[in-house]
C-alpha positions in Angstrom: 13.2 14.8 14.4 16.1 12.7 13.3 19.4 14.5 13.7 21.9 12.3 11.9 21.7 9.7 14.7 22.6 12.1 17.5 19.3 11.8 19.3 19.1 8.1 18.9 22.7 7.6 20.0 22.0 9.7 23.1 19.7 6.9 24.3 22.7 4.7 24.7 24.7 7.0 26.9 24.8 6.6 30.6 23.4 10.0 31.4 20.3 9.4 29.4 16.9 8.8 31.0 17.1 5.3 29.3 20.0 3.0 30.1 22.0 1.3 27.5 20.3 -2.0 28.2 16.8 -0.4 28.0 17.5 1.3 24.7 18.8 -1.9 23.1 15.9 -3.8 24.5 13.5 -1.4 22.9 15.3 -1.7 19.6 15.3 -5.5 19.8 11.5 -5.4 20.3 11.0 -3.2 17.3 13.2 -5.6 15.2 11.1 -8.5 16.3 7.9 -6.8 15.4 9.2 -6.0 11.9 11.0 -9.2 11.1 9.4 -11.9 13.1 6.1 -11.4 14.9 4.0 -8.3 15.1 1.1 -9.9 17.0 2.1 -7.9 20.1 1.0 -4.7 18.3 -2.6 -5.8 18.5 -3.1 -5.6 14.7 -6.2 -7.9 13.9 -5.5 -10.8 11.5 -8.2 -10.5 8.9 -9.1 -13.4 6.6 -7.3 -13.1 3.3 -4.6 -10.8 4.7 -2.0 -13.6 4.2 -0.1 -15.7 6.6 -3.2 -17.4 7.9 -3.8 -20.1 5.4 -5.9 -17.9 3.1 -5.4 -18.3 -0.6 -4.0 -14.8 -1.1 -0.2 -14.7 -0.7 1.3 -12.8 2.2 2.1 -9.2 1.2 5.2 -7.5 2.5 5.0 -3.8 2.8 7.8 -1.4 1.7 7.3 0.6 4.9 8.5 -2.0 7.3 12.1 -2.5 6.1 12.6 1.1 5.1 11.5 2.4 8.5 13.6 -0.2 10.3 16.6 0.9 8.3 16.0 4.5 9.4 15.6 3.5 13.0 18.8 1.5 12.9 20.6 4.3 11.2 19.4 6.8 13.8 20.3 4.4 16.7 23.8 3.5 15.4 24.8 6.5 13.3 28.3 5.9 11.8 29.7 4.2 14.9 31.4 1.1 13.6 31.2 -1.1 16.6 27.6 -0.4 17.3 26.7 -0.9 13.6 28.5 -4.2 13.4 26.4 -5.6 16.2 23.3 -5.0 14.1 24.9 -5.7 10.7 22.6 -8.6 9.8 19.6 -6.3 10.4 21.1 -3.5 8.2 21.7 -6.1 5.5 18.2 -7.5 5.8 16.6 -4.1 5.5 18.6 -3.2 2.4 17.9 -6.5 0.7 14.2 -6.3 1.6 13.8 -2.7 0.2 15.6 -3.6 -3.0 13.2 -6.5 -3.6 10.4 -3.9 -4.1 12.1 -2.7 -7.3 10.8 -4.3 -10.4 12.2 -2.8 -13.5 11.4 0.9 -13.6 8.8 0.6 -10.8 9.1 0.4 -7.0 6.0 -1.5 -5.8 4.5 -0.9 -2.4 3.7 -4.6 -1.8 5.6 -7.7 -2.8 5.4 -11.4 -1.9 7.4 -13.2 0.8 10.5 -13.5 -1.5 10.1 -10.2 -3.3 8.1 -11.5 -6.1 5.3 -9.5 -7.9 1.8 -10.1 -6.4 -1.2 -10.7 -8.6 -3.9 -8.1 -9.1 -4.1 -4.5 -8.1 -2.1 -4.8 -4.9 0.8 -6.1 -6.9 0.7 -3.1 -9.2 0.4 -0.5 -6.4 3.2 2.1 -6.2 3.6 5.1 -3.8 6.1 7.5 -5.2 6.5 9.2 -1.8 7.4 6.0 -0.1 9.8 5.1 -2.8 11.7 8.5 -2.7 11.8 8.2 1.1 13.3 4.7 0.9 15.7 6.1 -1.6 17.3 8.6 0.7 17.4 6.0 3.5 19.3 3.8 1.1 21.5 6.7 0.0 22.5 7.4 3.6 23.4 3.7 4.1 25.3 3.6 0.8 27.4 6.6 1.9 28.3 5.0 5.2 29.3 1.7 3.5 31.0 3.4 0.6 28.8 1.3 -1.7 28.7 2.9 -5.1 26.2 0.4 -6.6 23.8 0.8 -3.8 24.1 4.6 -4.2 23.3 4.3 -7.9 20.2 2.2 -7.2 19.0 4.5 -4.5 19.3 7.5 -6.8 18.2 6.2 -10.2 15.5 3.7 -9.2 14.1 4.9 -5.9 14.5 8.7 -6.2 14.7 9.7 -9.9 12.7 6.8 -11.2 9.9 7.1 -8.6 9.6 10.8 -9.2 9.5 10.4 -13.0 6.6 8.0 -12.7 4.7 9.9 -10.0 5.2 13.5 -11.4 2.0 15.2 -12.5 3.1 16.8 -15.8 -0.1 18.7 -16.2 -1.0 20.1 -12.7 2.4 19.9 -11.0 3.3 18.0 -7.9 3.5 14.3 -7.3 0.6 11.8 -7.2 -0.1 9.9 -4.0 -0.6 6.4 -5.6 -0.3 4.9 -9.0 -0.9 1.7 -10.8 2.3 0.4 -12.5 0.3 -1.0 -15.5 -1.7 2.2 -16.1 -5.0 1.0 -14.6 -6.9 3.2 -12.3 -5.6 2.8 -8.7 -8.2 1.5 -6.3 -7.3 4.1 -3.7 -9.9 6.9 -4.0 -7.3 9.5 -3.0 -4.7 8.4 -5.6 -4.5 11.7 -7.5 -4.3 13.9 -4.4 -1.1 15.8 -3.6 0.0 15.2 0.0 2.4 17.2 2.1 4.7 14.3 3.2 5.2 13.0 -0.3 6.7 16.4 -1.3 8.7 16.7 1.9 10.3 13.3 1.2 10.9 14.3 -2.4 12.7 17.5 -1.4 15.0 15.6 1.1 15.7 12.8 -1.4 16.7 15.1 -4.3 18.7 17.5 -2.3 20.6 14.5 -0.7 21.1 13.0 -4.1 22.5 16.3 -5.3 24.8 16.6 -2.3 26.3 13.2 -3.0 26.7 13.7 -6.8 26.5 17.5 -7.6 24.4 16.6 -10.7 22.4 19.6 -11.8 19.4 17.6 -12.9 18.9 16.5 -9.2 19.1 20.1 -8.0 16.7 21.2 -10.7 14.1 18.6 -9.5 14.6 19.7 -5.9 13.8 23.3 -6.9 10.7 22.1 -8.8 9.4 20.3 -5.7 10.4 23.2 -3.5 8.6 25.8 -5.6 5.4 23.6 -5.9 5.4 22.9 -2.1 6.0 26.5 -1.0 3.3 27.8 -3.4 0.6 25.3 -2.4 0.9 23.8 1.1 1.7 26.7 3.5 -1.0 28.7 5.2 0.2 32.3 4.6 -2.2 33.8 7.1 -2.0 31.4 10.1 1.2 29.5 9.5 2.0 25.7 9.2 1.1 23.6 6.2 -2.1 22.2 4.9 -1.7 18.5 4.3 -4.1 17.5 1.6 -4.5 19.1 -1.8 -6.7 18.1 -4.7 -5.1 16.9 -7.9 -5.3 20.4 -9.2 -3.4 21.7 -6.2 -6.2 23.3 -4.2 -6.6 22.8 -0.5 -8.9 19.9 0.1 -9.0 19.6 3.9 -8.4 22.8 6.0 -7.1 21.1 9.2 -3.4 21.1 9.7 -3.1 18.3 12.2 -5.0 15.0 12.3 -4.7 11.3 12.7 -1.9 11.1 10.1 -0.5 14.6 9.7 1.5 15.4 12.8 4.5 17.6 13.6 7.1 15.4 11.8 7.5 15.5 8.1 7.6 19.3 7.6 10.1 20.2 10.3 12.3 17.1 9.5 12.3 18.2 5.8 13.1 21.8 6.6 15.8 20.9 9.1 17.5 18.4 6.9 17.4 20.6 3.8 18.8 23.5 5.8 21.6 21.3 7.2 22.5 20.0 3.7 22.4 23.5 2.1 24.6 24.8 4.9 27.1 22.0 4.5 27.3 22.5 0.8 27.9 26.3 1.3 30.7 25.9 3.9 
């Protein structure tokens, strides 16, 4: 669970189980996988996936720069000297994330230079990822004192993504959408997932903390009320992860290949910390 960089920064201290050099080496390897060459991860190169001479353009995922930004933020925190040594990577992450924003939509996949991709993959949007990227950008904007980045993070990635992904009939936020109104090709597109709502709560509460705009607090409350009425198992505890579009439990397991002990406690802890700070 990220704790505003404390845990990550602990890795660089002499009394840690990892030495300063080992921690930096691990981070450099992650950076290489994200920015240069991920072949060491053992991901198979399938024909047509891009980057292999196939006619389809290489697709860049939003998840890569946004997760690297979060890792760098956790590792460096607000420590100026440490951050400066990774400044080029912070800048690359921010630029790469912003390239996924096209007008009012944040697309999940873009071309090598941030251009729109043809077909359904170029229209794909994931509101949960966009909101998560938004609060990562908001954290970075706060450290930099960058008001324009703060505005983009809130208006495009948080408010805009939620406005597009909000289910106005059944409540909650859709998993995937097509930015031109076609049916998404993902069969689960209309489902309501636990992590999407966790990220939405963190994003809107963080946006409210930085602006004190009531509209942002109102949306946080809306997401909180929906989540607390739909996901928790009142009898046995924990959250169910997958709801139908109508908000009914679709899968009864609470842990699986993708739903682990991460998003829910991170969301609860971060929201608790922000609410505590605002009430001090």
